[in-house]
C-alpha positions in Angstrom: 0.0 0.0 0.0 1.4 3.3 -1.0 2.1 5.7 1.9 0.3 9.0 2.1 3.2 11.0 0.6 3.3 8.7 -2.5 -0.4 9.2 -3.3 -1.2 11.6 -6.1 -2.9 14.9 -5.3 -6.4 14.4 -6.7 -8.3 17.4 -5.2 -7.7 21.0 -6.0 -9.3 24.1 -4.4 -9.5 27.6 -6.0 -11.4 30.8 -6.0 -14.2 30.5 -8.6 -14.3 32.9 -11.6 -16.6 35.8 -11.8 -19.6 35.5 -14.1 -19.0 37.4 -17.4 -21.7 39.5 -19.0 -23.8 37.5 -21.5 -22.5 34.2 -20.3 -24.4 31.4 -22.0 -24.6 27.7 -23.0 -22.9 24.5 -21.9 -19.2 24.1 -22.5 -17.3 20.8 -22.3 -13.8 20.4 -20.9 -11.9 17.4 -22.4 -8.5 16.0 -21.7 -7.6 13.8 -24.6 -4.7 11.7 -26.1 -4.7 9.8 -29.4 -8.4 9.5 -30.0 -8.4 10.3 -33.7 -10.5 7.2 -34.6 -13.6 8.3 -32.6 -13.1 11.9 -31.6 -14.8 13.3 -34.7 -18.0 11.4 -33.9 -17.8 12.6 -30.3 -17.4 16.2 -31.4 -20.1 16.0 -34.0 -22.5 14.5 -31.5 -22.0 17.3 -29.0 -22.1 19.9 -31.7 -25.5 18.5 -32.8 -26.6 18.7 -29.1 -25.7 22.4 -29.1 -22.5 22.6 -27.1 -21.4 26.2 -26.8 -17.6 25.4 -26.8 -15.1 22.6 -26.2 -11.9 23.3 -24.3 -9.7 20.4 -25.3 -6.5 19.7 -23.3 -4.2 17.7 -25.6 -2.1 15.3 -23.5 0.5 14.7 -26.3 -1.6 13.3 -29.2 0.4 12.1 -32.2 -2.4 10.7 -34.4 -4.3 13.7 -35.7 -6.7 14.1 -32.8 -6.4 17.9 -32.8 -7.2 18.0 -36.6 -10.3 15.9 -36.1 -11.6 18.1 -33.3 -10.9 21.3 -35.4 -12.7 19.9 -38.4 -15.8 19.0 -36.4 -16.0 22.0 -34.1 -14.4 25.0 -36.0 -14.6 28.1 -33.9 -16.2 26.3 -31.0 -12.9 24.7 -30.1 -10.1 26.0 -27.9 -7.1 23.6 -28.0 -4.4 23.7 -25.2 -1.2 21.6 -25.0 -1.2 19.6 -21.8 1.5 17.0 -22.2 3.0 16.9 -18.7 3.4 15.1 -15.4 3.8 17.6 -12.5 4.8 16.9 -8.9 4.6 18.8 -5.7 8.1 20.2 -5.2 8.0 19.6 -1.4 6.5 16.2 -1.1 7.1 14.8 -4.5 3.5 13.8 -4.9 2.1 13.7 -8.4 -0.5 16.3 -9.2 -3.3 14.6 -11.1 -3.0 16.0 -14.6 -6.7 15.6 -15.4 -7.8 17.4 -12.2 -5.3 20.2 -13.0 -6.8 20.6 -16.5 -10.3 20.7 -15.1 -9.4 23.3 -12.5 -7.6 25.4 -15.1 -10.6 25.3 -17.4 -13.2 26.2 -14.8 -11.2 29.0 -13.4 -10.1 30.6 -16.7 -13.1 29.9 -19.0 -16.0 29.0 -16.7 -17.2 32.6 -16.3 -18.3 32.7 -19.9 -20.8 29.9 -19.7 -23.9 29.0 -17.7 -22.8 25.3 -17.5 -19.5 23.4 -17.8 -19.1 19.6 -18.0 -15.7 17.9 -17.6 -16.0 14.6 -19.5 -13.8 12.2 -21.4 -13.6 11.2 -25.1 -15.6 8.0 -24.3 -18.4 9.9 -22.5 -21.4 11.4 -24.3 -23.9 13.9 -22.9 -27.3 12.7 -24.2 -30.5 14.9 -24.0 -33.3 12.4 -23.2 -36.3 14.5 -24.2 -35.1 17.9 -25.4 -33.3 18.6 -28.7 -30.3 20.3 -27.0 -28.1 20.4 -23.9 -29.4 23.8 -23.0 -33.0 22.8 -23.3 -32.4 19.6 -21.3 -31.2 21.7 -18.3 -33.5 24.8 -18.7 -36.0 23.7 -16.1 -33.3 23.8 -13.3 -33.2 27.6 -12.9 -30.1 28.7 -10.9 -29.2 25.3 -9.6 -25.3 25.2 -9.7 -24.5 21.5 -9.9 -26.2 18.5 -11.6 -24.9 15.0 -10.9 -24.9 12.6 -13.9 -24.5 8.9 -13.1 -22.4 6.8 -15.5 -24.3 4.6 -17.8 -21.6 2.1 -18.8 -21.5 0.3 -22.1 -19.4 -2.8 -22.7 -18.1 -4.5 -25.8 -21.5 -5.4 -27.2 -19.9 -8.5 -28.8 -17.5 -6.5 -31.0 -13.9 -7.9 -31.2 -12.8 -5.3 -33.8 -14.0 -1.8 -34.1 -17.3 -2.0 -36.1 -18.1 0.2 -39.1 -20.6 3.0 -38.3 -19.1 4.4 -35.1 -19.9 4.3 -31.4 -23.4 5.5 -31.0 -24.9 3.1 -33.6 -23.1 0.0 -32.5 -23.0 0.1 -28.7 -26.6 -0.1 -27.4 -26.3 -2.4 -24.3 -25.1 -1.1 -21.0 -24.9 -2.2 -17.4 -28.4 -2.6 -16.1 -28.0 -0.9 -12.7 -25.9 2.3 -12.8 -26.1 2.5 -9.0 -25.3 -1.1 -8.3 -22.2 -0.1 -6.4 -20.0 -2.5 -8.3 -16.5 -1.3 -9.0 -16.2 0.3 -12.4 -20.0 0.6 -12.7 -21.1 3.3 -10.3 -19.5 6.7 -10.6 -20.5 10.2 -11.6 -19.6 13.3 -13.5 -21.1 16.7 -12.8 -22.4 19.6 -14.9 -21.7 22.8 -13.0 -22.0 26.5 -12.8 -18.2 27.2 -12.6 -18.8 30.5 -10.8 -19.9 28.5 -7.8 -17.2 25.8 -7.8 -14.6 26.0 -5.0 -12.9 22.6 -5.3 -13.0 19.5 -7.5 -11.8 16.0 -8.1 -12.4 14.0 -11.3 -15.7 12.7 -10.0 -16.7 15.2 -7.4 -17.2 19.0 -7.3 -17.7 21.3 -4.3 -20.1 24.2 -4.5 -19.5 27.2 -2.3 -17.4 25.1 -0.1 -20.1 22.4 0.3 -20.3 18.8 -0.9 -23.8 19.4 -2.4 -25.3 18.5 -5.7 -28.7 18.1 -7.4 -30.1 15.4 -9.8 -31.5 16.4 -13.1 -35.0 16.5 -11.6 -33.8 19.4 -9.4 -33.7 17.4 -6.1 -30.9 18.3 -3.7 -28.5 15.8 -2.2 -24.8 15.5 -1.3 -21.8 13.5 -2.5 -22.6 10.5 -0.3 -26.4 10.6 -1.0 -26.0 10.6 -4.8 -25.4 6.8 -4.7 -28.8 6.3 -3.2 -31.1 4.7 -5.8 -33.9 7.2 -4.7 -31.7 10.0 -5.9 -31.0 8.5 -9.3 -32.3 10.3 -12.3 -31.5 10.4 -16.0 -34.9 11.9 -17.0 -33.4 14.9 -18.9 -29.7 14.4 -19.5 -27.9 11.1 -19.5 -24.1 10.4 -19.4 -23.2 7.5 -21.6 -19.8 6.0 -20.9 -18.5 3.8 -23.7 -15.9 2.3 -21.4 -14.6 -0.6 -23.5 -15.6 -0.1 -27.1 -14.4 -3.2 -28.9 -12.1 -5.9 -27.4 -9.2 -4.8 -29.6 -9.7 -1.2 -28.4 -10.0 -2.4 -24.8 -6.7 -4.2 -25.1 -5.1 -1.1 -26.5 -6.5 1.0 -23.7 -4.9 -1.4 -21.2 -1.6 -1.3 -23.0 -1.6 2.6 -22.9 -1.7 2.5 -19.1 -3.3 4.8 -16.6 -3.2 8.6 -16.7 -1.5 8.3 -13.3 1.7 6.5 -12.4 0.1 3.1 -11.8 1.8 -0.3 -12.1 0.9 -1.9 -15.4 -0.3 -5.3 -14.0 -2.5 -3.6 -11.4 -4.0 -1.3 -14.0 -4.8 -4.2 -16.3 -6.5 -6.2 -13.6 -8.6 -3.2 -12.5 -9.8 -2.6 -16.1 -10.7 -6.2 -16.7 -12.6 -6.3 -13.4 -14.5 -3.2 -14.4 -15.5 -4.8 -17.8 -16.7 -8.0 -16.1 -18.9 -5.9 -13.8 -20.3 -3.8 -16.6 -21.2 -6.9 -18.7 -22.5 -9.0 -15.9 -26.1 -7.9 -16.5 -27.0 -5.6 -19.4 -30.0 -3.9 -20.8 -30.7 -2.3 -24.2 -30.2 1.5 -24.2 -30.9 3.5 -27.4 -30.9 6.9 -25.8 -28.0 8.2 -28.0 -29.2 6.9 -31.4 -32.7 8.0 -30.5 -31.4 11.6 -29.8 -29.7 11.7 -33.2 -32.9 10.4 -34.9 -35.0 13.0 -33.1 -32.5 15.7 -34.0 -32.7 14.8 -37.6 
Protein backbone atom coordinates (compact mmCIF):
# COMPACT_ATOMS: atom_id res chain seq x y z
CA UNK A 1 0.00 0.00 0.00
CA UNK A 2 1.39 3.34 -0.96
CA UNK A 3 2.09 5.73 1.87
CA UNK A 4 0.31 9.04 2.10
CA UNK A 5 3.19 10.95 0.56
CA UNK A 6 3.27 8.69 -2.51
CA UNK A 7 -0.39 9.18 -3.30
CA UNK A 8 -1.21 11.63 -6.07
CA UNK A 9 -2.88 14.95 -5.32
CA UNK A 10 -6.41 14.43 -6.65
CA UNK A 11 -8.32 17.38 -5.17
CA UNK A 12 -7.65 21.02 -5.98
CA UNK A 13 -9.27 24.11 -4.45
CA UNK A 14 -9.51 27.55 -6.03
CA UNK A 15 -11.43 30.81 -6.02
CA UNK A 16 -14.23 30.54 -8.59
CA UNK A 17 -14.32 32.87 -11.59
CA UNK A 18 -16.64 35.84 -11.75
CA UNK A 19 -19.59 35.49 -14.14
CA UNK A 20 -19.01 37.36 -17.40
CA UNK A 21 -21.69 39.52 -19.03
CA UNK A 22 -23.82 37.54 -21.45
CA UNK A 23 -22.51 34.16 -20.34
CA UNK A 24 -24.38 31.36 -22.02
CA UNK A 25 -24.59 27.73 -22.96
CA UNK A 26 -22.91 24.53 -21.88
CA UNK A 27 -19.19 24.13 -22.51
CA UNK A 28 -17.30 20.85 -22.34
CA UNK A 29 -13.82 20.38 -20.89
CA UNK A 30 -11.95 17.44 -22.42
CA UNK A 31 -8.52 16.00 -21.72
CA UNK A 32 -7.55 13.79 -24.63
CA UNK A 33 -4.72 11.73 -26.09
CA UNK A 34 -4.67 9.80 -29.38
CA UNK A 35 -8.42 9.47 -29.96
CA UNK A 36 -8.44 10.28 -33.70
CA UNK A 37 -10.49 7.17 -34.57
CA UNK A 38 -13.56 8.29 -32.64
CA UNK A 39 -13.12 11.92 -31.57
CA UNK A 40 -14.78 13.27 -34.71
CA UNK A 41 -17.97 11.38 -33.88
CA UNK A 42 -17.79 12.58 -30.27
CA UNK A 43 -17.38 16.20 -31.40
CA UNK A 44 -20.11 16.00 -34.04
CA UNK A 45 -22.54 14.47 -31.53
CA UNK A 46 -22.00 17.27 -29.04
CA UNK A 47 -22.13 19.93 -31.74
CA UNK A 48 -25.51 18.50 -32.79
CA UNK A 49 -26.56 18.74 -29.14
CA UNK A 50 -25.69 22.44 -29.14
CA UNK A 51 -22.47 22.55 -27.12
CA UNK A 52 -21.35 26.18 -26.85
CA UNK A 53 -17.62 25.43 -26.79
CA UNK A 54 -15.11 22.64 -26.20
CA UNK A 55 -11.91 23.31 -24.27
CA UNK A 56 -9.66 20.41 -25.25
CA UNK A 57 -6.48 19.72 -23.31
CA UNK A 58 -4.22 17.65 -25.57
CA UNK A 59 -2.05 15.29 -23.53
CA UNK A 60 0.51 14.67 -26.26
CA UNK A 61 -1.56 13.29 -29.15
CA UNK A 62 0.41 12.11 -32.20
CA UNK A 63 -2.40 10.67 -34.36
CA UNK A 64 -4.30 13.69 -35.68
CA UNK A 65 -6.75 14.07 -32.79
CA UNK A 66 -6.43 17.86 -32.85
CA UNK A 67 -7.21 18.03 -36.57
CA UNK A 68 -10.33 15.88 -36.13
CA UNK A 69 -11.58 18.14 -33.34
CA UNK A 70 -10.92 21.27 -35.37
CA UNK A 71 -12.70 19.89 -38.43
CA UNK A 72 -15.81 19.02 -36.40
CA UNK A 73 -15.97 22.04 -34.10
CA UNK A 74 -14.40 24.96 -35.95
CA UNK A 75 -14.56 28.13 -33.87
CA UNK A 76 -16.24 26.27 -31.01
CA UNK A 77 -12.87 24.71 -30.13
CA UNK A 78 -10.05 25.95 -27.92
CA UNK A 79 -7.08 23.57 -27.97
CA UNK A 80 -4.45 23.68 -25.24
CA UNK A 81 -1.23 21.62 -25.02
CA UNK A 82 -1.25 19.59 -21.79
CA UNK A 83 1.51 16.98 -22.16
CA UNK A 84 3.01 16.89 -18.67
CA UNK A 85 3.42 15.11 -15.38
CA UNK A 86 3.77 17.56 -12.51
CA UNK A 87 4.75 16.86 -8.92
CA UNK A 88 4.56 18.85 -5.71
CA UNK A 89 8.06 20.24 -5.17
CA UNK A 90 8.03 19.63 -1.44
CA UNK A 91 6.45 16.20 -1.06
CA UNK A 92 7.11 14.80 -4.53
CA UNK A 93 3.46 13.80 -4.89
CA UNK A 94 2.12 13.66 -8.44
CA UNK A 95 -0.51 16.29 -9.25
CA UNK A 96 -3.33 14.58 -11.12
CA UNK A 97 -3.03 16.01 -14.63
CA UNK A 98 -6.74 15.60 -15.39
CA UNK A 99 -7.81 17.42 -12.23
CA UNK A 100 -5.33 20.17 -13.01
CA UNK A 101 -6.83 20.60 -16.49
CA UNK A 102 -10.35 20.74 -15.07
CA UNK A 103 -9.38 23.35 -12.46
CA UNK A 104 -7.60 25.45 -15.09
CA UNK A 105 -10.61 25.34 -17.43
CA UNK A 106 -13.22 26.18 -14.82
CA UNK A 107 -11.19 29.03 -13.38
CA UNK A 108 -10.14 30.57 -16.71
CA UNK A 109 -13.09 29.86 -19.01
CA UNK A 110 -16.01 29.03 -16.73
CA UNK A 111 -17.21 32.59 -16.26
CA UNK A 112 -18.28 32.74 -19.92
CA UNK A 113 -20.79 29.87 -19.66
CA UNK A 114 -23.90 28.96 -17.70
CA UNK A 115 -22.76 25.34 -17.49
CA UNK A 116 -19.50 23.42 -17.77
CA UNK A 117 -19.07 19.64 -17.95
CA UNK A 118 -15.71 17.91 -17.57
CA UNK A 119 -16.00 14.65 -19.49
CA UNK A 120 -13.80 12.21 -21.42
CA UNK A 121 -13.62 11.20 -25.07
CA UNK A 122 -15.58 8.02 -24.28
CA UNK A 123 -18.39 9.93 -22.52
CA UNK A 124 -21.38 11.43 -24.34
CA UNK A 125 -23.93 13.87 -22.89
CA UNK A 126 -27.30 12.71 -24.23
CA UNK A 127 -30.46 14.87 -24.03
CA UNK A 128 -33.26 12.43 -23.23
CA UNK A 129 -36.32 14.46 -24.24
CA UNK A 130 -35.11 17.86 -25.42
CA UNK A 131 -33.30 18.63 -28.66
CA UNK A 132 -30.30 20.32 -27.05
CA UNK A 133 -28.14 20.37 -23.93
CA UNK A 134 -29.39 23.84 -22.98
CA UNK A 135 -33.02 22.78 -23.28
CA UNK A 136 -32.39 19.61 -21.26
CA UNK A 137 -31.23 21.74 -18.31
CA UNK A 138 -33.49 24.78 -18.75
CA UNK A 139 -35.97 23.69 -16.07
CA UNK A 140 -33.30 23.77 -13.34
CA UNK A 141 -33.19 27.56 -12.92
CA UNK A 142 -30.14 28.71 -10.95
CA UNK A 143 -29.15 25.27 -9.60
CA UNK A 144 -25.31 25.19 -9.66
CA UNK A 145 -24.52 21.46 -9.87
CA UNK A 146 -26.17 18.49 -11.59
CA UNK A 147 -24.94 14.97 -10.89
CA UNK A 148 -24.93 12.61 -13.87
CA UNK A 149 -24.46 8.91 -13.10
CA UNK A 150 -22.37 6.83 -15.46
CA UNK A 151 -24.28 4.58 -17.85
CA UNK A 152 -21.55 2.12 -18.79
CA UNK A 153 -21.52 0.34 -22.14
CA UNK A 154 -19.44 -2.79 -22.69
CA UNK A 155 -18.07 -4.49 -25.79
CA UNK A 156 -21.49 -5.41 -27.21
CA UNK A 157 -19.95 -8.48 -28.84
CA UNK A 158 -17.45 -6.54 -30.98
CA UNK A 159 -13.95 -7.93 -31.22
CA UNK A 160 -12.78 -5.34 -33.77
CA UNK A 161 -14.01 -1.75 -34.14
CA UNK A 162 -17.27 -1.98 -36.13
CA UNK A 163 -18.14 0.20 -39.09
CA UNK A 164 -20.56 3.01 -38.30
CA UNK A 165 -19.11 4.41 -35.11
CA UNK A 166 -19.85 4.26 -31.41
CA UNK A 167 -23.44 5.45 -31.04
CA UNK A 168 -24.94 3.10 -33.62
CA UNK A 169 -23.06 -0.02 -32.53
CA UNK A 170 -23.03 0.12 -28.73
CA UNK A 171 -26.56 -0.09 -27.37
CA UNK A 172 -26.25 -2.42 -24.34
CA UNK A 173 -25.14 -1.14 -20.98
CA UNK A 174 -24.89 -2.17 -17.35
CA UNK A 175 -28.42 -2.62 -16.06
CA UNK A 176 -27.99 -0.89 -12.70
CA UNK A 177 -25.94 2.33 -12.78
CA UNK A 178 -26.06 2.54 -8.98
CA UNK A 179 -25.27 -1.12 -8.27
CA UNK A 180 -22.17 -0.09 -6.35
CA UNK A 181 -20.02 -2.52 -8.33
CA UNK A 182 -16.52 -1.26 -9.01
CA UNK A 183 -16.19 0.32 -12.40
CA UNK A 184 -19.97 0.61 -12.75
CA UNK A 185 -21.05 3.27 -10.28
CA UNK A 186 -19.52 6.70 -10.61
CA UNK A 187 -20.52 10.21 -11.55
CA UNK A 188 -19.63 13.31 -13.49
CA UNK A 189 -21.10 16.73 -12.75
CA UNK A 190 -22.42 19.59 -14.85
CA UNK A 191 -21.69 22.78 -12.95
CA UNK A 192 -21.97 26.53 -12.80
CA UNK A 193 -18.22 27.22 -12.63
CA UNK A 194 -18.80 30.53 -10.85
CA UNK A 195 -19.89 28.54 -7.78
CA UNK A 196 -17.19 25.84 -7.80
CA UNK A 197 -14.57 26.05 -5.03
CA UNK A 198 -12.90 22.62 -5.30
CA UNK A 199 -12.96 19.52 -7.46
CA UNK A 200 -11.80 16.00 -8.08
CA UNK A 201 -12.39 14.03 -11.29
CA UNK A 202 -15.74 12.68 -10.05
CA UNK A 203 -16.73 15.23 -7.38
CA UNK A 204 -17.25 19.00 -7.26
CA UNK A 205 -17.68 21.28 -4.25
CA UNK A 206 -20.13 24.17 -4.52
CA UNK A 207 -19.55 27.25 -2.33
CA UNK A 208 -17.37 25.06 -0.12
CA UNK A 209 -20.07 22.40 0.31
CA UNK A 210 -20.31 18.79 -0.91
CA UNK A 211 -23.78 19.41 -2.36
CA UNK A 212 -25.32 18.48 -5.69
CA UNK A 213 -28.68 18.05 -7.40
CA UNK A 214 -30.08 15.43 -9.76
CA UNK A 215 -31.55 16.37 -13.12
CA UNK A 216 -35.03 16.54 -11.59
CA UNK A 217 -33.78 19.39 -9.40
CA UNK A 218 -33.70 17.44 -6.12
CA UNK A 219 -30.87 18.34 -3.74
CA UNK A 220 -28.48 15.82 -2.22
CA UNK A 221 -24.83 15.50 -1.29
CA UNK A 222 -21.83 13.52 -2.48
CA UNK A 223 -22.63 10.54 -0.28
CA UNK A 224 -26.35 10.59 -1.04
CA UNK A 225 -25.98 10.61 -4.82
CA UNK A 226 -25.37 6.84 -4.67
CA UNK A 227 -28.83 6.31 -3.18
CA UNK A 228 -31.13 4.73 -5.80
CA UNK A 229 -33.86 7.16 -4.73
CA UNK A 230 -31.66 10.04 -5.90
CA UNK A 231 -30.97 8.47 -9.30
CA UNK A 232 -32.30 10.34 -12.30
CA UNK A 233 -31.51 10.43 -16.00
CA UNK A 234 -34.86 11.87 -17.00
CA UNK A 235 -33.45 14.87 -18.87
CA UNK A 236 -29.72 14.37 -19.47
CA UNK A 237 -27.88 11.05 -19.51
CA UNK A 238 -24.14 10.41 -19.37
CA UNK A 239 -23.23 7.49 -21.63
CA UNK A 240 -19.80 6.03 -20.88
CA UNK A 241 -18.50 3.82 -23.69
CA UNK A 242 -15.90 2.30 -21.42
CA UNK A 243 -14.60 -0.58 -23.50
CA UNK A 244 -15.60 -0.10 -27.13
CA UNK A 245 -14.38 -3.25 -28.94
CA UNK A 246 -12.15 -5.94 -27.43
CA UNK A 247 -9.23 -4.78 -29.58
CA UNK A 248 -9.66 -1.20 -28.42
CA UNK A 249 -9.98 -2.38 -24.82
CA UNK A 250 -6.66 -4.23 -25.12
CA UNK A 251 -5.05 -1.09 -26.53
CA UNK A 252 -6.51 0.96 -23.68
CA UNK A 253 -4.93 -1.39 -21.16
CA UNK A 254 -1.60 -1.26 -22.98
CA UNK A 255 -1.58 2.55 -22.89
CA UNK A 256 -1.72 2.48 -19.11
CA UNK A 257 -3.31 4.77 -16.57
CA UNK A 258 -3.24 8.57 -16.69
CA UNK A 259 -1.46 8.34 -13.35
CA UNK A 260 1.73 6.52 -12.39
CA UNK A 261 0.11 3.12 -11.77
CA UNK A 262 1.85 -0.25 -12.06
CA UNK A 263 0.85 -1.89 -15.36
CA UNK A 264 -0.30 -5.26 -14.03
CA UNK A 265 -2.49 -3.64 -11.39
CA UNK A 266 -3.99 -1.30 -13.98
CA UNK A 267 -4.80 -4.19 -16.34
CA UNK A 268 -6.46 -6.20 -13.57
CA UNK A 269 -8.56 -3.21 -12.55
CA UNK A 270 -9.78 -2.56 -16.09
CA UNK A 271 -10.69 -6.23 -16.70
CA UNK A 272 -12.57 -6.32 -13.38
CA UNK A 273 -14.53 -3.23 -14.41
CA UNK A 274 -15.45 -4.80 -17.75
CA UNK A 275 -16.68 -7.98 -16.07
CA UNK A 276 -18.88 -5.93 -13.75
CA UNK A 277 -20.28 -3.82 -16.60
CA UNK A 278 -21.15 -6.85 -18.70
CA UNK A 279 -22.50 -9.04 -15.87
CA UNK A 280 -26.08 -7.87 -16.53
CA UNK A 281 -26.95 -5.61 -19.43
CA UNK A 282 -30.02 -3.87 -20.81
CA UNK A 283 -30.66 -2.26 -24.17
CA UNK A 284 -30.25 1.52 -24.16
CA UNK A 285 -30.87 3.46 -27.37
CA UNK A 286 -30.88 6.93 -25.84
CA UNK A 287 -28.00 8.22 -27.99
CA UNK A 288 -29.20 6.94 -31.40
CA UNK A 289 -32.72 8.04 -30.47
CA UNK A 290 -31.43 11.57 -29.83
CA UNK A 291 -29.74 11.66 -33.23
CA UNK A 292 -32.90 10.37 -34.92
CA UNK A 293 -34.99 12.98 -33.10
CA UNK A 294 -32.52 15.70 -33.96
CA UNK A 295 -32.67 14.78 -37.63
